[in-house]
N, C-alpha and C positions, 0 to 999 in steps of 0.2 A: 315293812314300810319304813322309809327314812324319816327321821324328825329333824327338821333344819330350822334354826333360829335366825330371824331376820334382824341384823344389827343395825336398826334405826329406830328413832323415836318419831319420825315423820310418818304419820298415819296414812298420808296420801300415798307414800311409796310403798307402805306395807300392803295396802288394799290393791295397789297396781301390780306388785309382784305376784300376789296370790292369784289375781285375775288372769295375768299372763300365763301362770303355770296351769290353770284350769283349761284355758283355751289350748295351750300347747299340748297338754296331756290328752285332751279329747281328740285332737287332730293326729297325735302319734298313735293313738289306738286305731284310728281309722286307717293310717298309712302303714301300720307295723313298724314304726321307727322306735318304739320302746323306751319313751321317757318313763322313768320309775314312779311308783306311787310315793308321794311325799306329803307329809304333814308339816306345815309351816306354823311356827309359834312366834309370838311377838315379844319384843324387848320389854314391853310393859309388864311382863311377868317378873322381871328382875330389875326392881327400882333402884337397887344398889350397884347396878352394872357401871362400869366406868365411862365417863364421858372422853371420847378420843378426839384429839385435836387433828383436824383434817389439813395438816400443813405439809403434806407430800408434794412432790413436783410433778406427779402424774395422777390420773384417776385411778390406775391400778394400785399405786402405792397407798393412796388414801383408803381404797376399798380393802386392801390387805391389812392396813393398821386397824380398821375397825373389826374385820373378821377375826384376826388373830387374838386381839385384846379381849373381845367378848367371848370367844370360844374358851380361852384359858380361864376366864372368870366364872362362866356358867357350866362348863363341862359339856357343852352341846356343840355338834357340827353347826357352823355359823356361816351365814351368807352376808358379806359386805358388799355394798354398792356405791359407787360415786359416779356422778354424772354432771353435764354441763352443756351450755350452748355456746357456739363459736361462730362468729360473724366475719366474713372475709374482709369487709370494709373496715372493721375495727381491729385489724391484724390478729383475727381469730380470738378476740376477747368477747365476752367476759371469761370464758373458759372455766378454770378451777374456781374462779371467784363468782360463778354465776349466782349462787344463793345468797351471796353477801355484796352484790354488785352495787346496791344503792346505799351501802353503809360503809364508813370507814372503820368500823370494829371488825377486826380479823376473825373473831370468835363468835359473832352473832349474826344470824341470818336476817336479811331484810325481808319485807313483805313482797309477795308476788306483783302487787299493783306498782309498788315503787320500783322494783327491779325492771319491770316492762317498760315504765315511763323513762327511766333513765337510759335503757337500751335505745329507744326511740330518739331520745335527745341527743345521745352521742352520735347517732347516724345522721341526724340533722346537722350536727356540727362538723362532721368530718368530710361530707360531700353532698352535692345536691341529690336528692332522693330520685329525681327523675322518674316520677310514677308513671305507670302505664296500665291500661285496663286490659283485662282478658276478656275475650268474647263471652257473652252471656253471664257476665259477673259484674257486680258493683264493687268488688274488693280491689283495692289498689295495692300493686305490688312495688316494693322499693327497688327491686333488681339486685338486692344484696344477697349474694350466696351465703348459706348458713348451714351448719350441721349441728345436730344434737348427738352427743357422745355418751356411752355408758360403759363402765368397767365393773365386772362382778367377780368377786373372789369367794371360795369356799375354803374355810379353814377348819382344821381338826384341833381338839383341845390339846393333844400331845404332839401331833405331826406338824402342825402349822399348816401353811397354805397347800392345799392338795389340788386345786382346780382354779383356773382363771379364764376369763373370756371378755371380749369386747364387742360392742355394736356401734355402728354409725348409721344415721339417718340424715340424708342430705335434703336440703329444701331452700326456702328463701324467707325473708322477713316481711310481713305485711306492714302496711303504713300505720295501722290502728288495730287494736285488739278485736278479736271476733270469736264469739263462742264462749260458753261457760263450763264445758267439759275440761277434765284434766286439771293440771296445776302447773306452777312455775311459768315458763314462757310459752306454754301451749297456745294461748290465744294470739300469738304473733308468729308462730312457726307454720309455714305452709309446706308440707312434705312433698318431694318430688313424687309424681305418679309412678306407679309400677304397673307392669303389664299383667302381673299376677292377680292383683286385686284392684278392681275398678272403684274410683271415688272421685268427687269433684276436683278438678285441677286446682281451683284457688281456695279450698277448704283449709282452715287451720286446724291443728290438733285440737283446739278447743271447740270447733265445730263438728268434727268427725264423730260418729258413734264410738263410744268407749270400746266396744268390742273390736271395732276396726282398727283403732289406734293400737290396741294391744296385740295386733298381728303384725304390724309395720314398724313400730317404734324402735328406736336405738335400745331401749331397755328390753324389749321383746326379743330383739336379736341377741343380745348378750345373754339373757336368761335361757333361751332355747339352746344356744351353743354350750353353755356350761352344764345344763341338765343332761344333755346328750352324752356327756362323758361318764355318766354313772350307769 
């Protein structure tokens, strides 16, 4: 069994990565795709682990910085992940600054509520939202194309980066937050429907069942891709 350390102190992300693995592993056993048995451990076991500045120019570079630094410090195979939301009407911002969107501090994350509020404010400033209603739904859509992106890197203590993968989930931004599931911009993000998995066309990630989100999200795509390499 592999042991992999998750290089984040964000407990929402830790729980989500573990849940995605459980679902992916169960499905792989049914389809014989062979995702390995993995025991994930938390960075909370290593309180002296270094704080890594996420100042890279891409999600992959940030994920790699975290994975390599923590792997060298702890001696464990380490998974680093970086992600963000990008909105076309905002020139694909907030992007790398997604977690810090509502603060001017480059090294401190803002709260989810503040980040969501700023995103809606910026959308209102740059263009008329031109809301429209979907049939059989009271959720207003802004029409703003958006995408959630995730980059995942696994690093070895001596060998450095040994695997990398990315995932993108396309969708749109709702005019107001809806749902209490998930975290980050989940209450605003409405994923495009897939033919593979049925779900309400206007449901945000915040409204979808967690188990369903963990099958279609950007992070789920990236995690499945990287684990399939082992």
